SEZAMI-71805 format. One record per residue: residue number from 1; residue in one letter; x, y, z of N, C-alpha, C in turn. Coordinates in nm, 2 decimals, m for minus. Each point is the difference from the previous one (the first is absolute). Layout:
residues N
 resi resn     nx     ny     nz    cax    cay    caz     cx     cy     cz
  NUM    a      X      Y      Z      X      Y      Z      X      Y      Z
...
***
This chain:
residues 204
 resi resn     nx     ny     nz    cax    cay    caz     cx     cy     cz
    1    m   7.10   4.38   2.35  m0.01  m0.14   0.02  m0.12  m0.04   0.09
    2    k  m0.01   0.08   0.10  m0.11  m0.03   0.10  m0.13   0.02  m0.07
    3    k  m0.01   0.11  m0.09  m0.13   0.03  m0.07  m0.03  m0.12  m0.09
    4    a   0.10  m0.05  m0.07  m0.02  m0.11  m0.10  m0.05  m0.13   0.08
    5    s   0.05  m0.02   0.12  m0.04  m0.11   0.08  m0.14   0.01   0.04
    6    t  m0.04   0.13   0.04  m0.14   0.02   0.04  m0.09  m0.02  m0.11
    7    i   0.03   0.05  m0.12  m0.08  m0.02  m0.12  m0.02  m0.15  m0.03
    8    s   0.11  m0.07   0.01   0.00  m0.15  m0.03  m0.10  m0.07   0.10
    9    i   0.01   0.04   0.13  m0.09  m0.06   0.10  m0.15   0.03  m0.03
   10    i  m0.02   0.13  m0.04  m0.14   0.04  m0.03  m0.05  m0.08  m0.12
   11    i   0.08  m0.01  m0.10  m0.04  m0.08  m0.12  m0.03  m0.14   0.04
   12    l   0.09  m0.06   0.08  m0.02  m0.14   0.05  m0.13  m0.01   0.07
   13    l  m0.03   0.10   0.09  m0.12  m0.01   0.08  m0.13   0.01  m0.09
   14    v   0.01   0.09  m0.11  m0.11   0.01  m0.09  m0.02  m0.13  m0.08
   15    l   0.11  m0.06  m0.04  m0.01  m0.13  m0.07  m0.06  m0.11   0.09
   16    l   0.04   0.01   0.13  m0.06  m0.10   0.09  m0.15   0.02   0.02
   17    c  m0.04   0.13   0.01  m0.14   0.03   0.02  m0.08  m0.04  m0.13
   18    i   0.06   0.02  m0.12  m0.07  m0.04  m0.12  m0.01  m0.15   0.00
   19    s   0.11  m0.07   0.04   0.00  m0.14   0.00  m0.11  m0.06   0.10
   20    e  m0.01   0.06   0.12  m0.10  m0.04   0.10  m0.14   0.02  m0.06
   21    l  m0.02   0.12  m0.06  m0.13   0.03  m0.06  m0.04  m0.10  m0.10
   22    f   0.10  m0.04  m0.09  m0.03  m0.09  m0.10  m0.04  m0.14   0.06
   23    l   0.08  m0.04   0.10  m0.03  m0.13   0.06  m0.13   0.00   0.07
   24    f  m0.04   0.12   0.06  m0.13   0.01   0.07  m0.11  m0.02  m0.10
   25    q   0.01   0.07  m0.11  m0.10  m0.01  m0.11  m0.01  m0.14  m0.05
   26    k   0.12  m0.06  m0.02   0.00  m0.14  m0.05  m0.07  m0.10   0.10
   27    n   0.03   0.02   0.13  m0.06  m0.08   0.10  m0.15   0.02   0.00
   28    n  m0.05   0.12  m0.02  m0.14   0.03   0.00  m0.07  m0.07  m0.12
   29    q   0.07   0.00  m0.11  m0.05  m0.06  m0.12  m0.01  m0.16   0.02
   30    l   0.10  m0.05   0.06   0.01  m0.14   0.03  m0.11  m0.04   0.10
   31    r  m0.02   0.08   0.10  m0.10  m0.03   0.10  m0.14   0.00  m0.06
   32    k  m0.03   0.10  m0.09  m0.12   0.01  m0.07  m0.02  m0.12  m0.09
   33    a   0.10  m0.04  m0.07  m0.01  m0.12  m0.09  m0.03  m0.13   0.08
   34    v   0.07  m0.01   0.11  m0.02  m0.12   0.09  m0.15   0.00   0.05
   35    s  m0.04   0.12   0.04  m0.14   0.01   0.05  m0.10  m0.04  m0.11
   36    v   0.02   0.05  m0.12  m0.09  m0.04  m0.11   0.00  m0.15  m0.02
   37    k   0.12  m0.06   0.00   0.01  m0.14  m0.02  m0.07  m0.08   0.11
   38    v   0.02   0.05   0.12  m0.07  m0.07   0.12  m0.15   0.01  m0.02
   39    n  m0.05   0.11  m0.04  m0.15   0.02  m0.02  m0.05  m0.09  m0.11
   40    q   0.08  m0.01  m0.11  m0.03  m0.09  m0.11  m0.01  m0.15   0.04
   41    i   0.10  m0.04   0.08   0.01  m0.14   0.05  m0.12  m0.02   0.09
   42    s  m0.03   0.09   0.09  m0.12  m0.01   0.09  m0.13  m0.01  m0.08
   43    s  m0.01   0.08  m0.10  m0.12   0.00  m0.08  m0.02  m0.13  m0.08
   44    l   0.12  m0.06  m0.05  m0.01  m0.12  m0.07  m0.04  m0.12   0.10
   45    g   0.05   0.01   0.12  m0.03  m0.09   0.10  m0.15   0.00   0.03
   46    m  m0.06   0.12   0.01  m0.14   0.01   0.03  m0.08  m0.05  m0.12
   47    d   0.04   0.03  m0.12  m0.07  m0.05  m0.12   0.00  m0.16   0.00
   48    k   0.12  m0.05   0.03   0.01  m0.15   0.00  m0.09  m0.06   0.11
   49    d  m0.01   0.06   0.11  m0.09  m0.05   0.11  m0.15   0.01  m0.04
   50    l  m0.04   0.11  m0.07  m0.13   0.02  m0.05  m0.04  m0.11  m0.10
   51    l   0.10  m0.02  m0.09  m0.03  m0.10  m0.11  m0.01  m0.14   0.05
   52    l   0.09  m0.03   0.10  m0.01  m0.14   0.06  m0.13  m0.02   0.08
   53    n  m0.04   0.11   0.07  m0.12  m0.01   0.07  m0.12  m0.02  m0.09
   54    n   0.00   0.08  m0.11  m0.11  m0.01  m0.10   0.00  m0.14  m0.07
   55    m   0.12  m0.06  m0.03   0.00  m0.13  m0.06  m0.06  m0.11   0.10
   56    q   0.03   0.02   0.13  m0.06  m0.10   0.09  m0.15   0.01   0.01
   57    i  m0.05   0.13   0.00  m0.15   0.02   0.00  m0.06  m0.05  m0.12
   58    q   0.06   0.02  m0.12  m0.05  m0.04  m0.13  m0.01  m0.15   0.00
   59    y   0.10  m0.07   0.04   0.00  m0.15  m0.01  m0.11  m0.05   0.10
   60    a  m0.02   0.06   0.11  m0.09  m0.04   0.10  m0.15   0.01  m0.05
   61    n  m0.02   0.10  m0.08  m0.14   0.03  m0.04  m0.04  m0.03  m0.14
   62    n   0.10  m0.03  m0.09  m0.04  m0.04  m0.13  m0.08  m0.13   0.00
   63    g  m0.11   0.00  m0.08  m0.08  m0.12  m0.01  m0.12   0.00   0.10
   64    n   0.00   0.10   0.09  m0.11   0.01   0.10  m0.13   0.03  m0.07
   65    q  m0.10  m0.06   0.05  m0.14   0.02  m0.06  m0.07   0.12   0.07
   66    l  m0.05   0.09  m0.08  m0.08   0.11   0.05  m0.15  m0.05   0.01
   67    n  m0.07   0.06   0.10  m0.14  m0.02   0.01  m0.07   0.08  m0.11
   68    d  m0.12  m0.04  m0.03  m0.08   0.07  m0.10  m0.07   0.12   0.07
   69    f   0.07   0.10   0.04  m0.05   0.11   0.08  m0.08   0.10  m0.09
   70    s  m0.08   0.08   0.07  m0.09   0.10  m0.07   0.08   0.13  m0.02
   71    l  m0.02   0.06  m0.12   0.06   0.13  m0.03  m0.11   0.09  m0.05
   72    t   0.03   0.13   0.00  m0.09   0.10  m0.05   0.08   0.09  m0.10
   73    d  m0.06   0.02  m0.12   0.07   0.08  m0.10  m0.03   0.15   0.02
   74    t   0.06   0.08  m0.08  m0.02   0.15   0.02  m0.14   0.05  m0.02
   75    a  m0.08  m0.08  m0.07  m0.14   0.04  m0.02  m0.09  m0.05   0.12
   76    g   0.06  m0.08   0.09  m0.08  m0.04   0.11  m0.06  m0.14  m0.01
   77    s   0.03  m0.07  m0.11  m0.05  m0.13  m0.02   0.08  m0.11   0.07
   78    k  m0.06  m0.09   0.06   0.07  m0.11   0.08   0.02  m0.12  m0.09
   79    l   0.11  m0.06   0.01   0.03  m0.12  m0.07   0.11  m0.09   0.07
   80    k   0.01  m0.12  m0.04   0.10  m0.09   0.06   0.13   0.01  m0.08
   81    l   0.11  m0.03   0.07   0.13   0.00  m0.07   0.00  m0.09  m0.12
   82    s  m0.06  m0.12   0.01   0.00  m0.10  m0.10  m0.07   0.06  m0.13
   83    e  m0.08   0.09   0.01  m0.07   0.06  m0.12   0.10   0.09  m0.08
   84    l   0.11   0.03   0.06   0.10   0.09  m0.07   0.10  m0.09  m0.07
   85    l   0.00  m0.13   0.03   0.11  m0.09  m0.05  m0.05  m0.10  m0.11
   86    d   0.10  m0.04  m0.08  m0.03  m0.10  m0.10   0.12  m0.10  m0.01
   87    n   0.01  m0.06  m0.11   0.11  m0.10  m0.02   0.14   0.06  m0.02
   88    h   0.00   0.13  m0.03   0.12   0.07  m0.02   0.05   0.08   0.12
   89    y   0.13   0.01   0.01   0.05   0.08   0.12  m0.03   0.14  m0.01
   90    k  m0.03   0.06   0.11  m0.02   0.14   0.02   0.10   0.05   0.11
   91    i   0.04   0.13  m0.02   0.09   0.05   0.11  m0.08   0.06   0.11
   92    i   0.02  m0.04   0.12  m0.07   0.05   0.11   0.09   0.09   0.09
   93    f  m0.04   0.12   0.02   0.07   0.09   0.10  m0.09   0.02   0.11
   94    r   0.04  m0.04   0.12  m0.08   0.01   0.12   0.07   0.07   0.11
   95    f  m0.07   0.10   0.06   0.05   0.08   0.11  m0.11   0.04   0.10
   96    s   0.05   0.04   0.11  m0.09   0.05   0.10   0.03   0.15   0.04
   97    y  m0.10   0.06   0.05   0.02   0.14   0.04   0.09   0.01   0.12
   98    l   0.03  m0.11   0.06   0.10   0.00   0.12   0.14  m0.02  m0.05
   99    h   0.02  m0.03  m0.13   0.14  m0.01  m0.05   0.07   0.13  m0.01
  100    c   0.13  m0.01  m0.02   0.08   0.12  m0.02  m0.05   0.07  m0.13
  101    s  m0.04   0.13   0.01  m0.07   0.07  m0.11   0.10   0.02  m0.11
  102    s   0.13   0.02   0.03   0.10   0.02  m0.11   0.02  m0.13  m0.08
  103    c   0.00  m0.11   0.08   0.01  m0.13  m0.07  m0.11  m0.03  m0.09
  104    v  m0.12   0.03   0.04  m0.12  m0.02  m0.08   0.01   0.09  m0.13
  105    e   0.03   0.12   0.02   0.01   0.10  m0.11   0.11  m0.04  m0.10
  106    f   0.11  m0.05   0.05   0.11  m0.04  m0.08  m0.05  m0.11  m0.09
  107    e  m0.07  m0.10   0.05  m0.03  m0.12  m0.08  m0.12   0.03  m0.09
  108    l  m0.09   0.09   0.05  m0.11   0.04  m0.09   0.05   0.07  m0.12
  109    k   0.10   0.08   0.01   0.07   0.06  m0.12   0.05  m0.10  m0.09
  110    n   0.06  m0.11   0.05   0.05  m0.11  m0.08  m0.11  m0.07  m0.08
  111    i  m0.11  m0.02   0.08  m0.12  m0.07  m0.06  m0.06   0.08  m0.12
  112    i  m0.01   0.13   0.03  m0.05   0.09  m0.11   0.09   0.00  m0.12
  113    e   0.13  m0.01   0.02   0.09   0.00  m0.11  m0.01  m0.13  m0.08
  114    i  m0.01  m0.11   0.07  m0.02  m0.13  m0.08  m0.13  m0.01  m0.07
  115    a  m0.10   0.08   0.05  m0.13   0.00  m0.07   0.01   0.05  m0.14
  116    q   0.11   0.07  m0.03   0.02   0.05  m0.13   0.05  m0.11  m0.10
  117    k   0.04  m0.11   0.06   0.06  m0.11  m0.07  m0.09  m0.12  m0.02
  118    i  m0.10  m0.02   0.09  m0.09  m0.11   0.00  m0.14   0.05   0.01
  119    p  m0.10  m0.08  m0.04  m0.14   0.05   0.01  m0.04   0.03   0.15
  120    k  m0.08   0.11   0.02  m0.03   0.04   0.13  m0.08  m0.11   0.08
  121    d  m0.08  m0.08  m0.08  m0.08  m0.10   0.07   0.08  m0.12   0.05
  122    k   0.13   0.01  m0.02   0.09  m0.10   0.05   0.06   0.04   0.14
  123    i  m0.05   0.11   0.05   0.05   0.06   0.12  m0.12   0.01   0.10
  124    i   0.02  m0.04   0.12  m0.10   0.02   0.11   0.07   0.06   0.12
  125    i  m0.05   0.11   0.04   0.05   0.06   0.13  m0.10  m0.02   0.11
  126    i   0.04  m0.06   0.11  m0.09  m0.02   0.11   0.05   0.09   0.12
  127    a  m0.08   0.09   0.04   0.03   0.10   0.10  m0.08  m0.03   0.13
  128    e   0.07  m0.04   0.11  m0.07  m0.03   0.12  m0.01   0.12   0.09
  129    y  m0.13   0.04   0.03  m0.02   0.12   0.09  m0.10  m0.03   0.10
  130    d  m0.01   0.08   0.11  m0.10  m0.02   0.10  m0.13   0.05  m0.04
  131    n  m0.01   0.09  m0.10  m0.12   0.05  m0.05   0.01   0.05  m0.14
  132    k  m0.11   0.01  m0.07  m0.01   0.03  m0.14   0.05   0.15  m0.02
  133    r  m0.02   0.08   0.09   0.04   0.14  m0.01   0.15   0.01  m0.02
  134    g   0.08  m0.07   0.08   0.15   0.00  m0.02   0.04  m0.05  m0.13
  135    f  m0.07  m0.11  m0.05   0.03  m0.06  m0.13  m0.03   0.11  m0.11
  136    n  m0.11   0.06   0.01  m0.04   0.10  m0.11   0.10   0.12   0.00
  137    a   0.04   0.04   0.12   0.10   0.11   0.01   0.13  m0.04  m0.07
  138    f   0.04  m0.12   0.02   0.13  m0.05  m0.06  m0.01   0.00  m0.15
  139    t  m0.11  m0.06  m0.05  m0.01  m0.01  m0.15  m0.01   0.14  m0.06
  140    k  m0.07   0.09   0.07  m0.01   0.14  m0.06   0.13   0.07   0.01
  141    a   0.07  m0.01   0.11   0.13   0.07   0.02   0.11  m0.05  m0.10
  142    h  m0.01  m0.12  m0.03   0.10  m0.06  m0.09  m0.05  m0.02  m0.15
  143    n  m0.12   0.04  m0.02  m0.06   0.00  m0.13   0.02  m0.14  m0.06
  144    v  m0.04  m0.10   0.07   0.01  m0.14  m0.04  m0.10  m0.04  m0.10
  145    t   0.04  m0.03  m0.12  m0.09  m0.04  m0.11   0.01  m0.15  m0.03
  146    l   0.09  m0.07   0.06   0.01  m0.14  m0.01  m0.11  m0.07   0.08
  147    p  m0.03  m0.13  m0.03  m0.10  m0.07   0.08   0.04  m0.01   0.15
  148    i  m0.07   0.07   0.08   0.03   0.00   0.15  m0.12  m0.03   0.08
  149    y   0.02  m0.08   0.10  m0.11  m0.06   0.08   0.02   0.02   0.15
  150    f  m0.11   0.04   0.07   0.00   0.02   0.14  m0.02  m0.13   0.07
  151    l   0.09  m0.03   0.10  m0.01  m0.12   0.08  m0.01   0.06   0.15
  152    n  m0.12  m0.03   0.06  m0.02   0.04   0.13   0.09  m0.08   0.10
  153    e   0.07   0.07   0.09   0.09  m0.07   0.09  m0.07  m0.09   0.09
  154    n  m0.13   0.03   0.02  m0.08  m0.09   0.09  m0.04  m0.13  m0.07
  155    e   0.03  m0.01  m0.13  m0.03  m0.12  m0.08   0.09  m0.12   0.05
  156    h   0.11   0.03   0.06   0.10  m0.10   0.04   0.02  m0.10  m0.11
  157    a   0.04   0.05  m0.11   0.01  m0.08  m0.13   0.10  m0.12   0.02
  158    d   0.12   0.03   0.06   0.10  m0.11   0.01   0.11   0.06   0.09
  159    n   0.10  m0.09   0.02   0.11   0.05   0.09   0.13   0.02  m0.08
  160    i  m0.01   0.01  m0.13   0.12   0.02  m0.09   0.07   0.13   0.04
  161    l   0.12  m0.02   0.05   0.09   0.11   0.03  m0.06   0.10   0.10
  162    q  m0.09  m0.05   0.08  m0.06   0.09   0.10   0.10   0.04   0.11
  163    d   0.09  m0.09   0.04   0.10   0.03   0.10   0.10   0.09  m0.05
  164    e   0.04  m0.01  m0.13   0.10   0.08  m0.05  m0.05   0.15  m0.03
  165    n  m0.13   0.01  m0.02  m0.06   0.13  m0.02   0.06   0.08  m0.12
  166    i   0.01  m0.07  m0.11   0.07   0.06  m0.12  m0.09  m0.03  m0.12
  167    p   0.00   0.09  m0.10  m0.07  m0.03  m0.13   0.07  m0.10  m0.08
  168    y  m0.07  m0.07  m0.09   0.06  m0.10  m0.08  m0.06   0.00  m0.14
  169    v   0.07  m0.06  m0.09  m0.04  m0.02  m0.14   0.01  m0.15  m0.02
  170    c  m0.10  m0.06  m0.08   0.01  m0.14  m0.04  m0.07  m0.02  m0.13
  171    l   0.01  m0.12  m0.05  m0.08  m0.04  m0.12  m0.11  m0.10   0.06
  172    m  m0.11   0.01  m0.07  m0.11  m0.09   0.05  m0.10  m0.03  m0.12
  173    n  m0.05  m0.12   0.00  m0.10  m0.04  m0.09  m0.12  m0.05   0.07
  174    k  m0.09  m0.07  m0.06  m0.13  m0.04   0.07   0.02  m0.10   0.11
  175    q   0.12  m0.06   0.01   0.02  m0.09   0.11   0.02   0.08   0.13
  176    m   0.02   0.13  m0.01   0.02   0.09   0.11   0.12  m0.04   0.09
  177    k   0.11  m0.04  m0.06   0.12  m0.03   0.08   0.10   0.11  m0.03
  178    i   0.07   0.04   0.10   0.11   0.10  m0.02   0.11  m0.06  m0.07
  179    e   0.04   0.05  m0.12   0.11  m0.04  m0.08   0.09   0.12  m0.02
  180    h   0.13  m0.04  m0.01   0.11   0.11  m0.02  m0.02   0.12   0.09
  181    l  m0.02  m0.03   0.13  m0.01   0.10   0.10   0.12   0.10   0.00
  182    f  m0.03   0.12   0.00   0.11   0.11  m0.01  m0.03   0.10   0.11
  183    i   0.10   0.03   0.08  m0.01   0.11   0.10   0.09   0.11  m0.04
  184    p  m0.06   0.11  m0.05   0.09   0.11  m0.04   0.08   0.07   0.11
  185    i   0.11   0.05  m0.04   0.09   0.07   0.09   0.03   0.14  m0.07
  186    k  m0.06   0.10   0.05   0.01   0.13  m0.06   0.15   0.05   0.00
  187    e   0.08  m0.05   0.09   0.14   0.04   0.01   0.08  m0.06  m0.11
  188    i  m0.05  m0.11  m0.07   0.07  m0.07  m0.10  m0.10   0.00  m0.13
  189    p  m0.01   0.11  m0.07  m0.10   0.01  m0.11   0.03  m0.10  m0.11
  190    i   0.13  m0.04  m0.02   0.03  m0.09  m0.11  m0.05  m0.14   0.03
  191    y  m0.03  m0.03   0.13  m0.06  m0.13   0.04  m0.14  m0.01  m0.07
  192    s  m0.08   0.11   0.01  m0.13   0.00  m0.06   0.01  m0.01  m0.15
  193    e   0.09   0.08  m0.06   0.02   0.01  m0.14   0.02  m0.14  m0.06
  194    r   0.09  m0.08   0.06   0.04  m0.13  m0.05  m0.12  m0.10   0.02
  195    f  m0.07   0.01   0.11  m0.11  m0.08   0.02  m0.11   0.01  m0.11
  196    y  m0.04   0.13  m0.02  m0.10   0.02  m0.11   0.05  m0.03  m0.14
  197    h   0.12   0.03  m0.02   0.06  m0.04  m0.14  m0.01  m0.15  m0.02
  198    n   0.04  m0.08   0.10  m0.01  m0.14  m0.02  m0.14  m0.05  m0.01
  199    i  m0.09   0.05   0.09  m0.14  m0.05   0.00  m0.07   0.04  m0.13
  200    i   0.02   0.12  m0.05  m0.07   0.04  m0.12   0.05  m0.09  m0.12
  201    q   0.13  m0.02  m0.01   0.06  m0.08  m0.11  m0.05  m0.14   0.01
  202    r  m0.02  m0.05   0.12  m0.03  m0.14   0.01  m0.15  m0.03  m0.01
  203    y  m0.09   0.09   0.05  m0.14  m0.03   0.00  m0.09   0.10  m0.08
  204    f   0.05   0.11  m0.04  m0.09   0.09  m0.06   0.05   0.05  m0.14
***
């Protein structure tokens, strides 16, 4: 009788241990699931803040007039911005060597992809550097075959997004006004995809 009681207690203890182990594993799974959800909510909040900030910047700068600043092509010839523009919209991608390199590379990749869908002469890349050597190194390293022009930072071309220190994309014609200003966010690639999809369908 005593032996049977001891066996029953042992079995009960084993069952309790199994139950505790199961609950421990379940709690771990729940904690991990909650952690994932918290990270997702935090990420969505950051995305929302980035998008709202971009919208404010875009509204503030759309329609701004650019100066007719001087550029230099890859062959070394100098020309004015107005010489590259006509009555039809062109896509302008402008960046500085001071900008986040991964942001620039992300959007350059997008520009190269859309160049497969529209004529290359509808795209203008303006790269602002402190010297021509840095510009040449960039074009060579990234094998840029699209129309790209060197803008000397000492040119003081304008104050468009100078304080934000970020690259931007816009549409422009011979009036040299910024239209459909777009600030890419590499963390939200679908944002760029939708922008280019709509712009190409509407204007190209």
